[in-house]
N, C-alpha and C positions, 0 to 999 in steps of 0.2 A: 503493499498499500502505497510505503512515506516512498518507492521507486516511484510510482506513479504520481503521486504529487508533486518527485522534481520535475519528471517528465514537462508536467500542464505548469509548472512554472517556468522552467528555463520557454518552453513553446510561446507562455504571455508575454513572457519580455523581449522574444524573439519577434513579433508579433507588433508589439509595440513601437520597439526600436525600426521595425519595416512601416508603420505607417506614419511614424516622425520624418520617416527615410524622403516616402511616398510626398509630403505633405511643403516638401522643401524643397524637391527635383524633380517634381512631378510640372508645372509651369515649364519647365525648360526641353519637355517633351511635347506639351501643346493639352497638358490637363491645365482648365480651368478654373477655379474653387472660388471665385466673384461672383456673385448673387446679382441677377439683372437690373440695372437702374431703370425702375418708372416711377414718376411724379405722379402722388396720386392725392386729389383735394377730394374735401370729404366736409359737408356741414356740419358746422356744430350750432344746437341750440342751447341757451343756458340758459335756467331754469333762474333769473334770480329775481325774488321778490322784496 
């Protein structure tokens, strides 16, 4: 059981490192992580007495 937990921990650390590397290196390979920029205007009604 200890071996399994150790390997799961190693896999988790490796996955976190791979995700971090992809976040930093991804834009150089064409991955765009920015959300679409659109302007939204919504009317707001204030109910002040």
